[in-house]
PDB file as gemmi writes it, atoms N, CA and C in Angstrom:
CRYST1    1.000    1.000    1.000  90.00  90.00  90.00 P 1                      
ATOM      1  N   MET A   1      16.935 -79.388 -94.713  1.00  0.00           N  
ATOM      2  CA  MET A   1      18.084 -78.791 -94.064  1.00  0.00           C  
ATOM      3  C   MET A   1      17.661 -77.454 -93.436  1.00  0.00           C  
ATOM      4  N   THR A   2      17.975 -77.250 -92.161  1.00  0.00           N  
ATOM      5  CA  THR A   2      17.604 -76.020 -91.459  1.00  0.00           C  
ATOM      6  C   THR A   2      18.753 -75.012 -91.512  1.00  0.00           C  
ATOM      7  N   PRO A   3      18.467 -73.748 -91.260  1.00  0.00           N  
ATOM      8  CA  PRO A   3      19.548 -72.739 -91.274  1.00  0.00           C  
ATOM      9  C   PRO A   3      20.637 -73.022 -90.233  1.00  0.00           C  
ATOM     10  N   GLU A   4      20.276 -73.671 -89.130  1.00  0.00           N  
ATOM     11  CA  GLU A   4      21.269 -74.010 -88.117  1.00  0.00           C  
ATOM     12  C   GLU A   4      22.290 -75.018 -88.641  1.00  0.00           C  
ATOM     13  N   ASP A   5      21.869 -75.858 -89.561  1.00  0.00           N  
ATOM     14  CA  ASP A   5      22.776 -76.848 -90.136  1.00  0.00           C  
ATOM     15  C   ASP A   5      23.795 -76.205 -91.069  1.00  0.00           C  
ATOM     16  N   THR A   6      23.419 -75.130 -91.727  1.00  0.00           N  
ATOM     17  CA  THR A   6      24.320 -74.509 -92.694  1.00  0.00           C  
ATOM     18  C   THR A   6      25.237 -73.459 -92.060  1.00  0.00           C  
ATOM     19  N   MET A   7      24.924 -73.007 -90.830  1.00  0.00           N  
ATOM     20  CA  MET A   7      25.744 -71.991 -90.172  1.00  0.00           C  
ATOM     21  C   MET A   7      26.976 -72.631 -89.541  1.00  0.00           C  
ATOM     22  N   SER A   8      28.093 -71.969 -89.660  1.00  0.00           N  
ATOM     23  CA  SER A   8      29.317 -72.457 -89.051  1.00  0.00           C  
ATOM     24  C   SER A   8      29.346 -72.050 -87.581  1.00  0.00           C  
ATOM     25  N   PRO A   9      29.636 -72.967 -86.683  1.00  0.00           N  
ATOM     26  CA  PRO A   9      29.712 -72.614 -85.261  1.00  0.00           C  
ATOM     27  C   PRO A   9      30.948 -71.770 -84.934  1.00  0.00           C  
ATOM     28  N   LEU A  10      31.870 -71.654 -85.871  1.00  0.00           N  
ATOM     29  CA  LEU A  10      33.089 -70.892 -85.638  1.00  0.00           C  
ATOM     30  C   LEU A  10      32.936 -69.413 -85.956  1.00  0.00           C  
ATOM     31  N   ILE A  11      31.899 -69.052 -86.699  1.00  0.00           N  
ATOM     32  CA  ILE A  11      31.669 -67.660 -87.063  1.00  0.00           C  
ATOM     33  C   ILE A  11      30.694 -67.060 -86.045  1.00  0.00           C  
ATOM     34  N   PRO A  12      31.128 -66.019 -85.338  1.00  0.00           N  
ATOM     35  CA  PRO A  12      30.240 -65.436 -84.325  1.00  0.00           C  
ATOM     36  C   PRO A  12      29.049 -64.728 -84.950  1.00  0.00           C  
ATOM     37  N   THR A  13      27.932 -64.821 -84.279  1.00  0.00           N  
ATOM     38  CA  THR A  13      26.729 -64.135 -84.731  1.00  0.00           C  
ATOM     39  C   THR A  13      26.713 -62.726 -84.134  1.00  0.00           C  
ATOM     40  N   ALA A  14      25.709 -61.951 -84.495  1.00  0.00           N  
ATOM     41  CA  ALA A  14      25.584 -60.590 -83.958  1.00  0.00           C  
ATOM     42  C   ALA A  14      25.367 -60.621 -82.451  1.00  0.00           C  
ATOM     43  N   LEU A  15      24.627 -61.607 -81.970  1.00  0.00           N  
ATOM     44  CA  LEU A  15      24.393 -61.728 -80.528  1.00  0.00           C  
ATOM     45  C   LEU A  15      25.697 -62.041 -79.795  1.00  0.00           C  
ATOM     46  N   ASP A  16      26.523 -62.897 -80.370  1.00  0.00           N  
ATOM     47  CA  ASP A  16      27.816 -63.201 -79.763  1.00  0.00           C  
ATOM     48  C   ASP A  16      28.685 -61.951 -79.670  1.00  0.00           C  
ATOM     49  N   SER A  17      28.706 -61.181 -80.721  1.00  0.00           N  
ATOM     50  CA  SER A  17      29.501 -59.956 -80.730  1.00  0.00           C  
ATOM     51  C   SER A  17      28.979 -58.951 -79.715  1.00  0.00           C  
ATOM     52  N   ALA A  18      27.663 -58.825 -79.618  1.00  0.00           N  
ATOM     53  CA  ALA A  18      27.074 -57.899 -78.649  1.00  0.00           C  
ATOM     54  C   ALA A  18      27.402 -58.318 -77.217  1.00  0.00           C  
ATOM     55  N   MET A  19      27.372 -59.602 -76.946  1.00  0.00           N  
ATOM     56  CA  MET A  19      27.687 -60.086 -75.596  1.00  0.00           C  
ATOM     57  C   MET A  19      29.154 -59.859 -75.249  1.00  0.00           C  
ATOM     58  N   VAL A  20      30.036 -60.018 -76.206  1.00  0.00           N  
ATOM     59  CA  VAL A  20      31.460 -59.760 -75.966  1.00  0.00           C  
ATOM     60  C   VAL A  20      31.676 -58.285 -75.665  1.00  0.00           C  
ATOM     61  N   ILE A  21      31.054 -57.402 -76.430  1.00  0.00           N  
ATOM     62  CA  ILE A  21      31.200 -55.965 -76.205  1.00  0.00           C  
ATOM     63  C   ILE A  21      30.626 -55.572 -74.851  1.00  0.00           C  
ATOM     64  N   LEU A  22      29.461 -56.101 -74.500  1.00  0.00           N  
ATOM     65  CA  LEU A  22      28.848 -55.804 -73.214  1.00  0.00           C  
ATOM     66  C   LEU A  22      29.712 -56.316 -72.059  1.00  0.00           C  
ATOM     67  N   SER A  23      30.296 -57.485 -72.230  1.00  0.00           N  
ATOM     68  CA  SER A  23      31.184 -58.029 -71.203  1.00  0.00           C  
ATOM     69  C   SER A  23      32.437 -57.177 -71.035  1.00  0.00           C  
ATOM     70  N   LEU A  24      33.005 -56.725 -72.140  1.00  0.00           N  
ATOM     71  CA  LEU A  24      34.184 -55.855 -72.052  1.00  0.00           C  
ATOM     72  C   LEU A  24      33.863 -54.540 -71.354  1.00  0.00           C  
ATOM     73  N   ILE A  25      32.707 -53.975 -71.657  1.00  0.00           N  
ATOM     74  CA  ILE A  25      32.296 -52.739 -70.998  1.00  0.00           C  
ATOM     75  C   ILE A  25      32.142 -52.968 -69.497  1.00  0.00           C  
ATOM     76  N   ALA A  26      31.534 -54.083 -69.120  1.00  0.00           N  
ATOM     77  CA  ALA A  26      31.341 -54.392 -67.697  1.00  0.00           C  
ATOM     78  C   ALA A  26      32.679 -54.556 -66.983  1.00  0.00           C  
ATOM     79  N   VAL A  27      33.620 -55.238 -67.598  1.00  0.00           N  
ATOM     80  CA  VAL A  27      34.936 -55.446 -66.974  1.00  0.00           C  
ATOM     81  C   VAL A  27      35.691 -54.125 -66.854  1.00  0.00           C  
ATOM     82  N   ILE A  28      35.658 -53.317 -67.893  1.00  0.00           N  
ATOM     83  CA  ILE A  28      36.372 -52.033 -67.854  1.00  0.00           C  
ATOM     84  C   ILE A  28      35.770 -51.120 -66.787  1.00  0.00           C  
ATOM     85  N   LEU A  29      34.436 -51.052 -66.727  1.00  0.00           N  
ATOM     86  CA  LEU A  29      33.796 -50.228 -65.701  1.00  0.00           C  
ATOM     87  C   LEU A  29      34.126 -50.722 -64.299  1.00  0.00           C  
ATOM     88  N   ALA A  30      34.143 -52.043 -64.109  1.00  0.00           N  
ATOM     89  CA  ALA A  30      34.460 -52.600 -62.794  1.00  0.00           C  
ATOM     90  C   ALA A  30      35.896 -52.269 -62.392  1.00  0.00           C  
ATOM     91  N   ILE A  31      36.827 -52.378 -63.320  1.00  0.00           N  
ATOM     92  CA  ILE A  31      38.225 -52.061 -63.015  1.00  0.00           C  
ATOM     93  C   ILE A  31      38.375 -50.588 -62.651  1.00  0.00           C  
ATOM     94  N   ILE A  32      37.742 -49.716 -63.420  1.00  0.00           N  
ATOM     95  CA  ILE A  32      37.823 -48.276 -63.127  1.00  0.00           C  
ATOM     96  C   ILE A  32      37.199 -47.977 -61.764  1.00  0.00           C  
ATOM     97  N   ALA A  33      36.050 -48.576 -61.472  1.00  0.00           N  
ATOM     98  CA  ALA A  33      35.399 -48.348 -60.182  1.00  0.00           C  
ATOM     99  C   ALA A  33      36.268 -48.856 -59.035  1.00  0.00           C  
ATOM    100  N   LEU A  34      36.900 -50.010 -59.207  1.00  0.00           N  
ATOM    101  CA  LEU A  34      37.760 -50.547 -58.149  1.00  0.00           C  
ATOM    102  C   LEU A  34      38.981 -49.666 -57.919  1.00  0.00           C  
ATOM    103  N   VAL A  35      39.509 -49.071 -58.974  1.00  0.00           N  
ATOM    104  CA  VAL A  35      40.632 -48.139 -58.815  1.00  0.00           C  
ATOM    105  C   VAL A  35      40.178 -46.909 -58.031  1.00  0.00           C  
ATOM    106  N   PHE A  36      39.010 -46.377 -58.367  1.00  0.00           N  
ATOM    107  CA  PHE A  36      38.479 -45.221 -57.633  1.00  0.00           C  
ATOM    108  C   PHE A  36      38.220 -45.575 -56.168  1.00  0.00           C  
ATOM    109  N   ILE A  37      37.706 -46.772 -55.918  1.00  0.00           N  
ATOM    110  CA  ILE A  37      37.447 -47.207 -54.543  1.00  0.00           C  
ATOM    111  C   ILE A  37      38.759 -47.323 -53.776  1.00  0.00           C  
ATOM    112  N   ALA A  38      39.792 -47.851 -54.414  1.00  0.00           N  
ATOM    113  CA  ALA A  38      41.090 -48.000 -53.746  1.00  0.00           C  
ATOM    114  C   ALA A  38      41.708 -46.644 -53.423  1.00  0.00           C  
ATOM    115  N   LYS A  39      41.481 -45.650 -54.263  1.00  0.00           N  
ATOM    116  CA  LYS A  39      42.033 -44.321 -54.031  1.00  0.00           C  
ATOM    117  C   LYS A  39      41.210 -43.495 -53.045  1.00  0.00           C  
ATOM    118  N   ASP A  40      39.959 -43.896 -52.841  1.00  0.00           N  
ATOM    119  CA  ASP A  40      39.060 -43.134 -51.978  1.00  0.00           C  
ATOM    120  C   ASP A  40      39.505 -43.235 -50.520  1.00  0.00           C  
ATOM    121  N   ARG A  41      39.304 -42.183 -49.763  1.00  0.00           N  
ATOM    122  CA  ARG A  41      39.748 -42.139 -48.372  1.00  0.00           C  
ATOM    123  C   ARG A  41      38.589 -42.336 -47.399  1.00  0.00           C  
ATOM    124  N   ARG A  42      37.704 -43.243 -47.698  1.00  0.00           N  
ATOM    125  CA  ARG A  42      36.591 -43.554 -46.790  1.00  0.00           C  
ATOM    126  C   ARG A  42      37.069 -44.528 -45.722  1.00  0.00           C  
ATOM    127  N   ASN A  43      36.125 -44.871 -44.843  1.00  0.00           N  
ATOM    128  CA  ASN A  43      36.471 -45.898 -43.863  1.00  0.00           C  
ATOM    129  C   ASN A  43      36.532 -47.269 -44.544  1.00  0.00           C  
ATOM    130  N   PHE A  44      37.169 -48.206 -43.904  1.00  0.00           N  
ATOM    131  CA  PHE A  44      37.471 -49.505 -44.497  1.00  0.00           C  
ATOM    132  C   PHE A  44      36.201 -50.289 -44.844  1.00  0.00           C  
ATOM    133  N   SER A  45      35.231 -50.331 -43.945  1.00  0.00           N  
ATOM    134  CA  SER A  45      34.028 -51.143 -44.190  1.00  0.00           C  
ATOM    135  C   SER A  45      33.216 -50.596 -45.367  1.00  0.00           C  
ATOM    136  N   SER A  46      33.168 -49.292 -45.517  1.00  0.00           N  
ATOM    137  CA  SER A  46      32.460 -48.694 -46.644  1.00  0.00           C  
ATOM    138  C   SER A  46      33.137 -49.049 -47.965  1.00  0.00           C  
ATOM    139  N   SER A  47      34.467 -49.026 -47.971  1.00  0.00           N  
ATOM    140  CA  SER A  47      35.209 -49.373 -49.184  1.00  0.00           C  
ATOM    141  C   SER A  47      35.031 -50.850 -49.542  1.00  0.00           C  
ATOM    142  N   ILE A  48      35.053 -51.713 -48.536  1.00  0.00           N  
ATOM    143  CA  ILE A  48      34.860 -53.149 -48.790  1.00  0.00           C  
ATOM    144  C   ILE A  48      33.462 -53.406 -49.350  1.00  0.00           C  
ATOM    145  N   PHE A  49      32.451 -52.763 -48.757  1.00  0.00           N  
ATOM    146  CA  PHE A  49      31.089 -52.941 -49.252  1.00  0.00           C  
ATOM    147  C   PHE A  49      30.968 -52.469 -50.699  1.00  0.00           C  
ATOM    148  N   ALA A  50      31.550 -51.314 -51.003  1.00  0.00           N  
ATOM    149  CA  ALA A  50      31.483 -50.779 -52.367  1.00  0.00           C  
ATOM    150  C   ALA A  50      32.192 -51.715 -53.342  1.00  0.00           C  
ATOM    151  N   ALA A  51      33.360 -52.235 -52.962  1.00  0.00           N  
ATOM    152  CA  ALA A  51      34.101 -53.140 -53.844  1.00  0.00           C  
ATOM    153  C   ALA A  51      33.331 -54.442 -54.071  1.00  0.00           C  
ATOM    154  N   LEU A  52      32.729 -54.977 -53.030  1.00  0.00           N  
ATOM    155  CA  LEU A  52      31.933 -56.199 -53.190  1.00  0.00           C  
ATOM    156  C   LEU A  52      30.723 -55.950 -54.090  1.00  0.00           C  
ATOM    157  N   PHE A  53      30.080 -54.815 -53.910  1.00  0.00           N  
ATOM    158  CA  PHE A  53      28.916 -54.490 -54.733  1.00  0.00           C  
ATOM    159  C   PHE A  53      29.303 -54.371 -56.204  1.00  0.00           C  
ATOM    160  N   VAL A  54      30.435 -53.731 -56.460  1.00  0.00           N  
ATOM    161  CA  VAL A  54      30.907 -53.571 -57.845  1.00  0.00           C  
ATOM    162  C   VAL A  54      31.234 -54.929 -58.460  1.00  0.00           C  
ATOM    163  N   CYS A  55      31.812 -55.826 -57.680  1.00  0.00           N  
ATOM    164  CA  CYS A  55      32.201 -57.140 -58.211  1.00  0.00           C  
ATOM    165  C   CYS A  55      31.021 -58.098 -58.353  1.00  0.00           C  
ATOM    166  N   VAL A  56      30.058 -58.014 -57.437  1.00  0.00           N  
ATOM    167  CA  VAL A  56      28.954 -58.980 -57.435  1.00  0.00           C  
ATOM    168  C   VAL A  56      27.869 -58.604 -58.446  1.00  0.00           C  
ATOM    169  N   VAL A  57      27.645 -57.311 -58.635  1.00  0.00           N  
ATOM    170  CA  VAL A  57      26.593 -56.861 -59.542  1.00  0.00           C  
ATOM    171  C   VAL A  57      27.254 -56.250 -60.777  1.00  0.00           C  
ATOM    172  N   PRO A  58      27.550 -57.065 -61.779  1.00  0.00           N  
ATOM    173  CA  PRO A  58      28.268 -56.540 -62.937  1.00  0.00           C  
ATOM    174  C   PRO A  58      27.438 -55.540 -63.727  1.00  0.00           C  
ATOM    175  N   LEU A  59      28.107 -54.571 -64.279  1.00  0.00           N  
ATOM    176  CA  LEU A  59      27.565 -53.502 -65.114  1.00  0.00           C  
ATOM    177  C   LEU A  59      26.712 -52.512 -64.323  1.00  0.00           C  
ATOM    178  N   VAL A  60      25.805 -52.980 -63.489  1.00  0.00           N  
ATOM    179  CA  VAL A  60      24.973 -52.080 -62.705  1.00  0.00           C  
ATOM    180  C   VAL A  60      25.746 -51.563 -61.493  1.00  0.00           C  
ATOM    181  N   GLY A  61      26.566 -52.405 -60.879  1.00  0.00           N  
ATOM    182  CA  GLY A  61      27.329 -52.017 -59.698  1.00  0.00           C  
ATOM    183  C   GLY A  61      28.251 -50.831 -59.930  1.00  0.00           C  
ATOM    184  N   PRO A  62      29.114 -50.866 -60.942  1.00  0.00           N  
ATOM    185  CA  PRO A  62      29.985 -49.719 -61.185  1.00  0.00           C  
ATOM    186  C   PRO A  62      29.216 -48.441 -61.529  1.00  0.00           C  
ATOM    187  N   VAL A  63      28.162 -48.565 -62.321  1.00  0.00           N  
ATOM    188  CA  VAL A  63      27.371 -47.386 -62.683  1.00  0.00           C  
ATOM    189  C   VAL A  63      26.734 -46.791 -61.428  1.00  0.00           C  
ATOM    190  N   PHE A  64      26.181 -47.635 -60.577  1.00  0.00           N  
ATOM    191  CA  PHE A  64      25.580 -47.175 -59.328  1.00  0.00           C  
ATOM    192  C   PHE A  64      26.631 -46.516 -58.433  1.00  0.00           C  
ATOM    193  N   TYR A  65      27.825 -47.107 -58.363  1.00  0.00           N  
ATOM    194  CA  TYR A  65      28.898 -46.518 -57.553  1.00  0.00           C  
ATOM    195  C   TYR A  65      29.260 -45.127 -58.060  1.00  0.00           C  
ATOM    196  N   PHE A  66      29.392 -44.960 -59.363  1.00  0.00           N  
ATOM    197  CA  PHE A  66      29.753 -43.652 -59.909  1.00  0.00           C  
ATOM    198  C   PHE A  66      28.655 -42.620 -59.660  1.00  0.00           C  
ATOM    199  N   ILE A  67      27.390 -43.027 -59.715  1.00  0.00           N  
ATOM    200  CA  ILE A  67      26.287 -42.102 -59.437  1.00  0.00           C  
ATOM    201  C   ILE A  67      26.311 -41.678 -57.971  1.00  0.00           C  
ATOM    202  N   VAL A  68      26.472 -42.633 -57.066  1.00  0.00           N  
ATOM    203  CA  VAL A  68      26.517 -42.318 -55.634  1.00  0.00           C  
ATOM    204  C   VAL A  68      27.740 -41.469 -55.324  1.00  0.00           C  
ATOM    205  N   ARG A  69      28.859 -41.786 -55.913  1.00  0.00           N  
ATOM    206  CA  ARG A  69      30.093 -41.032 -55.671  1.00  0.00           C  
ATOM    207  C   ARG A  69      29.942 -39.591 -56.148  1.00  0.00           C  
ATOM    208  N   ARG A  70      29.329 -39.394 -57.302  1.00  0.00           N  
ATOM    209  CA  ARG A  70      29.121 -38.049 -57.828  1.00  0.00           C  
ATOM    210  C   ARG A  70      28.219 -37.246 -56.896  1.00  0.00           C  
ATOM    211  N   ASP A  71      27.140 -37.887 -56.403  1.00  0.00           N  
ATOM    212  CA  ASP A  71      26.232 -37.191 -55.489  1.00  0.00           C  
ATOM    213  C   ASP A  71      26.925 -36.824 -54.181  1.00  0.00           C  
ATOM    214  N   GLU A  72      27.789 -37.700 -53.681  1.00  0.00           N  
ATOM    215  CA  GLU A  72      28.502 -37.411 -52.439  1.00  0.00           C  
ATOM    216  C   GLU A  72      29.487 -36.272 -52.641  1.00  0.00           C  
ATOM    217  N   ARG A  73      30.116 -36.216 -53.779  1.00  0.00           N  
ATOM    218  CA  ARG A  73      31.068 -35.124 -54.057  1.00  0.00           C  
ATOM    219  C   ARG A  73      30.361 -33.780 -54.177  1.00  0.00           C  
ATOM    220  N   ARG A  74      29.121 -33.815 -54.661  1.00  0.00           N  
ATOM    221  CA  ARG A  74      28.339 -32.575 -54.770  1.00  0.00           C  
ATOM    222  C   ARG A  74      27.775 -32.153 -53.420  1.00  0.00           C  
ATOM    223  N   GLY A  75      27.790 -33.061 -52.455  1.00  0.00           N  
ATOM    224  CA  GLY A  75      27.269 -32.736 -51.146  1.00  0.00           C  
ATOM    225  C   GLY A  75      25.832 -33.160 -50.934  1.00  0.00           C  
ATOM    226  N   GLY A  76      25.317 -33.986 -51.859  1.00  0.00           N  
ATOM    227  CA  GLY A  76      23.935 -34.432 -51.752  1.00  0.00           C  
ATOM    228  C   GLY A  76      23.714 -35.417 -50.633  1.00  0.00           C  
ATOM    229  N   GLY A  77      24.602 -36.383 -50.490  1.00  0.00           N  
ATOM    230  CA  GLY A  77      24.499 -37.350 -49.411  1.00  0.00           C  
ATOM    231  C   GLY A  77      23.424 -38.399 -49.615  1.00  0.00           C  
ATOM    232  N   GLY A  78      22.417 -38.128 -50.416  1.00  0.00           N  
ATOM    233  CA  GLY A  78      21.402 -39.119 -50.728  1.00  0.00           C  
ATOM    234  C   GLY A  78      20.368 -39.326 -49.633  1.00  0.00           C  
ATOM    235  N   GLY A  79      20.351 -38.549 -48.575  1.00  0.00           N  
ATOM    236  CA  GLY A  79      19.377 -38.834 -47.551  1.00  0.00           C  
ATOM    237  C   GLY A  79      19.022 -37.628 -46.858  1.00  0.00           C  
TER     238      GLY A  79                                                      
END                                                                             
């Protein structure tokens, strides 16, 4: 009998719990970033690109948006 046979499929493992927490963090960050994008007064195409990037690249997209937004507010511009 292997350990997989004795484990219940209904009890989540540590990996399952970690994935749920990571997914929740990604969804919360995406929602917050989309709210900030909706409130931002940029041109339309820039806002659409930012929203698509946040939605298509989970977890990294919102973090990248917040970093770029912070730099733009400081006047860095990135270029």
